[in-house]
MIMI-667270 format. One record per residue (C-alpha): chain; residue in one letter; z, x, y; residue number from 0. Coordinates in nm, 2 decimals, padded with zeros to 4 digits. Each point is the difference from the previous one (the first is absolute). Layout:
<pts>
+-------+------+--------+--------+--------+------+
! chain ! resn !     pz !     px !     py ! resi !
+-------+------+--------+--------+--------+------+
!     A !    A !      Z !      X !      Y !  NUM !
...
+-------+------+--------+--------+--------+------+
</pts>
This chain:
<pts>
+-------+------+--------+--------+--------+------+
! chain ! resn !     pz !     px !     py ! resi !
+-------+------+--------+--------+--------+------+
!     A !    M ! -06.26 !  04.83 !  07.58 !    0 !
!     A !    P !  00.22 ! -00.17 !  00.26 !    1 !
!     A !    G ! -00.18 ! -00.12 !  00.30 !    2 !
!     A !    L ! -00.33 ! -00.08 ! -00.18 !    3 !
!     A !    A ! -00.14 ! -00.35 !  00.05 !    4 !
!     A !    V !  00.06 ! -00.23 ! -00.30 !    5 !
!     A !    P ! -00.23 ! -00.29 ! -00.07 !    6 !
!     A !    L !  00.16 ! -00.33 !  00.09 !    7 !
!     A !    W ! -00.05 ! -00.16 ! -00.34 !    8 !
!     A !    D !  00.09 !  00.32 ! -00.20 !    9 !
!     A !    V !  00.25 ! -00.10 ! -00.27 !   10 !
!     A !    A !  00.17 !  00.34 !  00.05 !   11 !
!     A !    N !  00.08 ! -00.11 !  00.35 !   12 !
!     A !    G !  00.19 ! -00.31 ! -00.12 !   13 !
!     A !    Q ! -00.24 ! -00.25 !  00.14 !   14 !
!     A !    G ! -00.24 ! -00.06 ! -00.30 !   15 !
!     A !    L ! -00.07 ! -00.29 ! -00.22 !   16 !
!     A !    R !  00.29 !  00.08 ! -00.22 !   17 !
!     A !    Q !  00.25 ! -00.04 !  00.28 !   18 !
!     A !    L ! -00.16 ! -00.32 !  00.12 !   19 !
!     A !    A !  00.02 ! -00.13 ! -00.36 !   20 !
!     A !    E !  00.37 !  00.09 ! -00.01 !   21 !
!     A !    L !  00.06 ! -00.20 !  00.33 !   22 !
!     A !    G ! -00.19 ! -00.29 ! -00.15 !   23 !
!     A !    L !  00.21 !  00.00 ! -00.31 !   24 !
!     A !    A !  00.31 !  00.01 !  00.21 !   25 !
!     A !    L ! -00.14 ! -00.30 !  00.20 !   26 !
!     A !    L ! -00.06 ! -00.20 ! -00.32 !   27 !
!     A !    L !  00.33 !  00.07 ! -00.18 !   28 !
!     A !    S !  00.22 ! -00.05 !  00.31 !   29 !
!     A !    S ! -00.18 ! -00.32 !  00.07 !   30 !
!     A !    L !  00.07 ! -00.13 ! -00.35 !   31 !
!     A !    I !  00.37 !  00.08 !  00.05 !   32 !
!     A !    G !  00.00 ! -00.16 !  00.34 !   33 !
!     A !    W ! -00.18 ! -00.31 ! -00.13 !   34 !
!     A !    E !  00.29 ! -00.05 ! -00.25 !   35 !
!     A !    R !  00.25 !  00.01 !  00.28 !   36 !
!     A !    E ! -00.21 ! -00.22 !  00.23 !   37 !
!     A !    A ! -00.03 ! -00.26 ! -00.28 !   38 !
!     A !    H !  00.38 ! -00.04 !  00.02 !   39 !
!     A !    Q ! -00.01 ! -00.02 !  00.38 !   40 !
!     A !    K !  00.20 !  00.32 !  00.06 !   41 !
!     A !    S !  00.03 !  00.16 !  00.34 !   42 !
!     A !    A ! -00.18 !  00.31 ! -00.12 !   43 !
!     A !    G ! -00.32 ! -00.13 ! -00.15 !   44 !
!     A !    L ! -00.36 !  00.09 ! -00.05 !   45 !
!     A !    R ! -00.06 !  00.18 !  00.33 !   46 !
!     A !    T !  00.32 !  00.20 !  00.00 !   47 !
!     A !    H ! -00.03 !  00.13 ! -00.35 !   48 !
!     A !    T ! -00.37 !  00.08 !  00.05 !   49 !
!     A !    L !  00.06 !  00.20 !  00.31 !   50 !
!     A !    V !  00.29 !  00.19 ! -00.16 !   51 !
!     A !    G ! -00.21 !  00.09 ! -00.30 !   52 !
!     A !    V ! -00.31 !  00.11 !  00.19 !   53 !
!     A !    A !  00.21 !  00.19 !  00.26 !   54 !
!     A !    S !  00.19 !  00.19 ! -00.28 !   55 !
!     A !    A ! -00.33 !  00.09 ! -00.16 !   56 !
!     A !    L ! -00.14 !  00.13 !  00.32 !   57 !
!     A !    M !  00.31 !  00.21 !  00.07 !   58 !
!     A !    M ! -00.03 !  00.15 ! -00.34 !   59 !
!     A !    E ! -00.37 !  00.09 !  00.07 !   60 !
!     A !    V !  00.11 !  00.16 !  00.32 !   61 !
!     A !    S !  00.27 !  00.19 ! -00.18 !   62 !
!     A !    Q ! -00.24 !  00.14 ! -00.25 !   63 !
!     A !    H ! -00.32 !  00.05 !  00.21 !   64 !
!     A !    G !  00.10 ! -00.01 !  00.37 !   65 !
!     A !    F !  00.11 !  00.36 !  00.03 !   66 !
!     A !    T ! -00.26 !  00.19 ! -00.20 !   67 !
!     A !    N ! -00.16 !  00.14 !  00.32 !   68 !
!     A !    V !  00.32 !  00.20 !  00.07 !   69 !
!     A !    L !  00.08 !  00.13 ! -00.34 !   70 !
!     A !    G ! -00.16 !  00.33 !  00.05 !   71 !
!     A !    L !  00.18 !  00.08 !  00.32 !   72 !
!     A !    D !  00.28 !  00.25 !  00.02 !   73 !
!     A !    H !  00.36 ! -00.13 ! -00.01 !   74 !
!     A !    V ! -00.11 ! -00.35 ! -00.12 !   75 !
!     A !    S !  00.16 ! -00.15 ! -00.31 !   76 !
!     A !    F ! -00.11 ! -00.33 ! -00.17 !   77 !
!     A !    D !  00.22 ! -00.24 ! -00.18 !   78 !
!     A !    P ! -00.17 ! -00.34 ! -00.08 !   79 !
!     A !    S !  00.33 ! -00.15 ! -00.12 !   80 !
!     A !    R !  00.15 !  00.00 !  00.35 !   81 !
!     A !    V ! -00.20 ! -00.30 !  00.11 !   82 !
!     A !    A !  00.07 ! -00.19 ! -00.32 !   83 !
!     A !    A !  00.37 !  00.05 !  00.05 !   84 !
!     A !    Q ! -00.02 ! -00.13 !  00.35 !   85 !
!     A !    I ! -00.19 ! -00.31 ! -00.12 !   86 !
!     A !    V !  00.27 ! -00.08 ! -00.25 !   87 !
!     A !    S !  00.27 !  00.04 !  00.27 !   88 !
!     A !    G ! -00.19 ! -00.20 !  00.27 !   89 !
!     A !    I ! -00.08 ! -00.30 ! -00.22 !   90 !
!     A !    G !  00.37 ! -00.08 ! -00.02 !   91 !
!     A !    F !  00.00 ! -00.13 !  00.35 !   92 !
!     A !    I ! -00.25 ! -00.28 ! -00.09 !   93 !
!     A !    G !  00.19 ! -00.08 ! -00.32 !   94 !
!     A !    G !  00.34 ! -00.01 !  00.17 !   95 !
!     A !    G ! -00.13 ! -00.25 !  00.26 !   96 !
!     A !    L ! -00.08 ! -00.24 ! -00.28 !   97 !
!     A !    I !  00.35 ! -00.02 ! -00.15 !   98 !
!     A !    F !  00.25 ! -00.24 !  00.15 !   99 !
!     A !    V !  00.31 ! -00.19 ! -00.10 !  100 !
!     A !    R !  00.01 ! -00.38 ! -00.01 !  101 !
!     A !    R !  00.31 ! -00.19 ! -00.10 !  102 !
!     A !    D !  00.15 !  00.31 ! -00.16 !  103 !
!     A !    A ! -00.31 !  00.05 ! -00.21 !  104 !
!     A !    V ! -00.24 !  00.30 !  00.04 !  105 !
!     A !    R ! -00.36 ! -00.10 !  00.04 !  106 !
!     A !    G ! -00.32 !  00.20 !  00.03 !  107 !
!     A !    L !  00.08 !  00.28 ! -00.24 !  108 !
!     A !    T ! -00.30 ! -00.07 ! -00.23 !  109 !
!     A !    T ! -00.24 ! -00.01 !  00.29 !  110 !
!     A !    A !  00.14 !  00.32 !  00.14 !  111 !
!     A !    A ! -00.04 !  00.16 ! -00.34 !  112 !
!     A !    T ! -00.36 ! -00.11 ! -00.02 !  113 !
!     A !    I ! -00.07 !  00.16 !  00.34 !  114 !
!     A !    W !  00.15 !  00.33 ! -00.14 !  115 !
!     A !    L ! -00.21 ! -00.04 ! -00.32 !  116 !
!     A !    T ! -00.32 ! -00.07 !  00.20 !  117 !
!     A !    C !  00.06 !  00.31 !  00.20 !  118 !
!     A !    A !  00.02 !  00.20 ! -00.33 !  119 !
!     A !    V ! -00.32 ! -00.17 ! -00.12 !  120 !
!     A !    G ! -00.18 !  00.10 !  00.32 !  121 !
!     A !    M !  00.13 !  00.36 ! -00.03 !  122 !
!     A !    A ! -00.12 !  00.02 ! -00.36 !  123 !
!     A !    C ! -00.35 ! -00.12 !  00.10 !  124 !
!     A !    G ! -00.01 !  00.24 !  00.29 !  125 !
!     A !    G !  00.13 !  00.28 ! -00.22 !  126 !
!     A !    G ! -00.28 ! -00.04 ! -00.26 !  127 !
!     A !    L !  00.21 ! -00.18 ! -00.27 !  128 !
!     A !    P ! -00.19 ! -00.33 ! -00.04 !  129 !
!     A !    I !  00.12 ! -00.06 ! -00.36 !  130 !
!     A !    L !  00.37 !  00.02 !  00.10 !  131 !
!     A !    A ! -00.07 ! -00.23 !  00.30 !  132 !
!     A !    L ! -00.17 ! -00.26 ! -00.23 !  133 !
!     A !    A !  00.28 !  00.02 ! -00.25 !  134 !
!     A !    T !  00.27 ! -00.04 !  00.27 !  135 !
!     A !    T ! -00.17 ! -00.30 !  00.14 !  136 !
!     A !    A ! -00.02 ! -00.16 ! -00.34 !  137 !
!     A !    L !  00.37 !  00.08 ! -00.05 !  138 !
!     A !    H !  00.08 ! -00.17 !  00.33 !  139 !
!     A !    F ! -00.15 ! -00.33 ! -00.12 !  140 !
!     A !    L !  00.19 !  00.04 ! -00.34 !  141 !
!     A !    V !  00.33 !  00.05 !  00.18 !  142 !
!     A !    V ! -00.03 ! -00.26 !  00.28 !  143 !
!     A !    R ! -00.16 ! -00.27 ! -00.21 !  144 !
!     A !    G !  00.13 !  00.07 ! -00.35 !  145 !
!     A !    Y !  00.35 !  00.12 !  00.04 !  146 !
!     A !    P !  00.14 ! -00.32 !  00.16 !  147 !
!     A !    Y ! -00.11 ! -00.19 ! -00.31 !  148 !
!     A !    L !  00.14 !  00.26 ! -00.23 !  149 !
!     A !    S !  00.33 !  00.02 !  00.17 !  150 !
!     A !    G !  00.04 ! -00.38 !  00.00 !  151 !
!     A !    R ! -00.02 !  00.01 ! -00.38 !  152 !
!     A !    T !  00.22 !  00.30 ! -00.07 !  153 !
!     A !    V !  00.25 !  00.01 !  00.28 !  154 !
!     A !    G !  00.05 ! -00.37 !  00.05 !  155 !
!     A !    V ! -00.05 ! -00.26 !  00.27 !  156 !
!     A !    T !  00.04 !  00.13 !  00.35 !  157 !
!     A !    P !  00.21 ! -00.22 !  00.23 !  158 !
!     A !    R ! -00.21 ! -00.19 !  00.24 !  159 !
!     A !    A !  00.06 ! -00.08 !  00.37 !  160 !
!     A !    V !  00.02 ! -00.37 !  00.07 !  161 !
!     A !    E !  00.03 ! -00.19 !  00.32 !  162 !
!     A !    V !  00.14 ! -00.36 !  00.00 !  163 !
!     A !    R ! -00.01 ! -00.21 !  00.31 !  164 !
!     A !    L !  00.22 ! -00.31 ! -00.01 !  165 !
!     A !    T !  00.05 ! -00.29 !  00.23 !  166 !
!     A !    Y !  00.33 ! -00.17 ! -00.08 !  167 !
!     A !    L !  00.24 ! -00.25 !  00.15 !  168 !
!     A !    T !  00.31 !  00.15 !  00.15 !  169 !
!     A !    G !  00.36 ! -00.11 ! -00.02 !  170 !
!     A !    R !  00.01 !  00.00 ! -00.38 !  171 !
!     A !    A !  00.09 !  00.36 ! -00.07 !  172 !
!     A !    L ! -00.34 !  00.02 ! -00.17 !  173 !
!     A !    L ! -00.10 !  00.36 !  00.08 !  174 !
!     A !    P !  00.26 !  00.17 ! -00.22 !  175 !
!     A !    R ! -00.10 ! -00.23 ! -00.28 !  176 !
!     A !    L ! -00.37 !  00.09 !  00.04 !  177 !
!     A !    M !  00.09 !  00.37 !  00.01 !  178 !
!     A !    E !  00.21 ! -00.03 ! -00.31 !  179 !
!     A !    A ! -00.30 ! -00.16 ! -00.18 !  180 !
!     A !    C ! -00.21 !  00.30 !  00.09 !  181 !
!     A !    T !  00.24 !  00.25 ! -00.15 !  182 !
!     A !    R !  00.06 ! -00.22 ! -00.30 !  183 !
!     A !    R ! -00.38 !  00.02 ! -00.07 !  184 !
!     A !    G !  00.02 !  00.38 !  00.00 !  185 !
!     A !    F ! -00.11 !  00.07 !  00.36 !  186 !
!     A !    R !  00.17 !  00.24 !  00.24 !  187 !
!     A !    I !  00.02 ! -00.12 !  00.36 !  188 !
!     A !    T ! -00.11 !  00.28 !  00.24 !  189 !
!     A !    E ! -00.01 ! -00.19 !  00.32 !  190 !
!     A !    V !  00.10 ! -00.34 !  00.15 !  191 !
!     A !    K ! -00.13 ! -00.15 !  00.33 !  192 !
!     A !    A !  00.10 ! -00.35 !  00.11 !  193 !
!     A !    D ! -00.10 ! -00.20 !  00.31 !  194 !
!     A !    R !  00.06 ! -00.36 !  00.11 !  195 !
!     A !    L ! -00.30 ! -00.21 !  00.05 !  196 !
!     A !    A ! -00.04 ! -00.19 !  00.33 !  197 !
!     A !    G ! -00.18 ! -00.33 !  00.04 !  198 !
!     A !    R !  00.11 ! -00.16 ! -00.32 !  199 !
!     A !    T !  00.20 ! -00.32 ! -00.02 !  200 !
!     A !    D !  00.21 !  00.14 ! -00.28 !  201 !
!     A !    S !  00.20 !  00.32 !  00.01 !  202 !
!     A !    A ! -00.22 !  00.25 ! -00.18 !  203 !
!     A !    A ! -00.02 !  00.38 ! -00.02 !  204 !
!     A !    R ! -00.26 !  00.25 ! -00.12 !  205 !
!     A !    V !  00.10 !  00.30 ! -00.21 !  206 !
!     A !    L ! -00.20 !  00.30 ! -00.13 !  207 !
!     A !    L !  00.13 !  00.16 ! -00.32 !  208 !
!     A !    R ! -00.15 !  00.33 ! -00.11 !  209 !
!     A !    L !  00.06 !  00.06 ! -00.36 !  210 !
!     A !    E ! -00.07 !  00.25 ! -00.27 !  211 !
!     A !    G ! -00.01 ! -00.06 ! -00.38 !  212 !
!     A !    T ! -00.20 ! -00.04 ! -00.31 !  213 !
!     A !    A !  00.06 ! -00.37 ! -00.07 !  214 !
!     A !    D ! -00.24 ! -00.28 !  00.05 !  215 !
!     A !    A ! -00.02 ! -00.07 !  00.37 !  216 !
!     A !    G ! -00.18 ! -00.33 ! -00.06 !  217 !
!     A !    R !  00.29 ! -00.14 ! -00.20 !  218 !
!     A !    L !  00.24 !  00.11 !  00.27 !  219 !
!     A !    A ! -00.20 ! -00.18 !  00.27 !  220 !
!     A !    S !  00.00 ! -00.32 ! -00.22 !  221 !
!     A !    E !  00.37 !  00.01 ! -00.05 !  222 !
!     A !    L !  00.07 !  00.05 !  00.37 !  223 !
!     A !    F ! -00.23 ! -00.29 !  00.10 !  224 !
!     A !    Q !  00.18 ! -00.24 ! -00.24 !  225 !
!     A !    D !  00.31 !  00.03 !  00.22 !  226 !
!     A !    D !  00.04 ! -00.32 !  00.21 !  227 !
!     A !    G !  00.07 !  00.20 !  00.32 !  228 !
!     A !    V ! -00.32 !  00.21 ! -00.02 !  229 !
!     A !    V ! -00.29 ! -00.14 !  00.20 !  230 !
!     A !    D ! -00.27 !  00.25 ! -00.09 !  231 !
!     A !    V ! -00.04 !  00.34 ! -00.18 !  232 !
!     A !    E ! -00.26 !  00.27 !  00.06 !  233 !
!     A !    L ! -00.03 !  00.29 ! -00.24 !  234 !
!     A !    S ! -00.20 !  00.32 !  00.05 !  235 !
!     A !    L ! -00.02 !  00.30 ! -00.23 !  236 !
!     A !    A ! -00.07 !  00.37 !  00.08 !  237 !
!     A !    S ! -00.35 !  00.10 ! -00.11 !  238 !
!     A !    E ! -00.03 !  00.21 ! -00.31 !  239 !
!     A !    E ! -00.14 !  00.30 !  00.19 !  240 !
!     A !    D !  00.29 !  00.00 !  00.24 !  241 !
!     A !    E !  00.24 !  00.03 ! -00.29 !  242 !
!     A !    Q ! -00.21 !  00.29 ! -00.15 !  243 !
!     A !    E !  00.00 !  00.18 !  00.34 !  244 !
!     A !    T !  00.32 !  00.20 ! -00.05 !  245 !
+-------+------+--------+--------+--------+------+
</pts>
């Protein structure tokens, strides 16, 4: 009957060993997902994913067991799905904060999706569906780790972002020739920044070329350095994980 005292550790009260085990499973699985993101040095890593998973599991426990003491009262209805719906809506704020645009490229979508997936895993743990939670966690690692390898073999090579920093002698109309060499090698120039260098006896300038393409960047750097007017060349490539983060 409503109003009767319920033992603190009574499973029917939603605070038993089963519920604690479900929270523990949410902790374990969300930590595994967060560890994968942390290993790639993403802004949302181990702690963020773990907290999202455990909090989602707890909210599901509250949704199922937190209102049992009022079920017998008049004019009281009970719909456990309401809390679950609010979890799904609310988690979008965290995921949206992880998505940003850099140089006309969208970044952070994969990490935002893992936040959403971690929320679902936590909800499954809190909802008493451990097998589905385990299967979803396994699918996460299959998609995040296995799909880039599979798409690279079936779709083709994804264009890579390349940054080339050149120091060259001015007064020789050299920059247009260097840019032409980049395009001839199959790269697309997305940005050019040039500055004159002070404190040198010769007239030199420094230029940053941001490129995109699938060609060999090392050969491009070697060709640029062979030009008599080029003093030095620095080449940097975008990390593989940055390119997968779309």
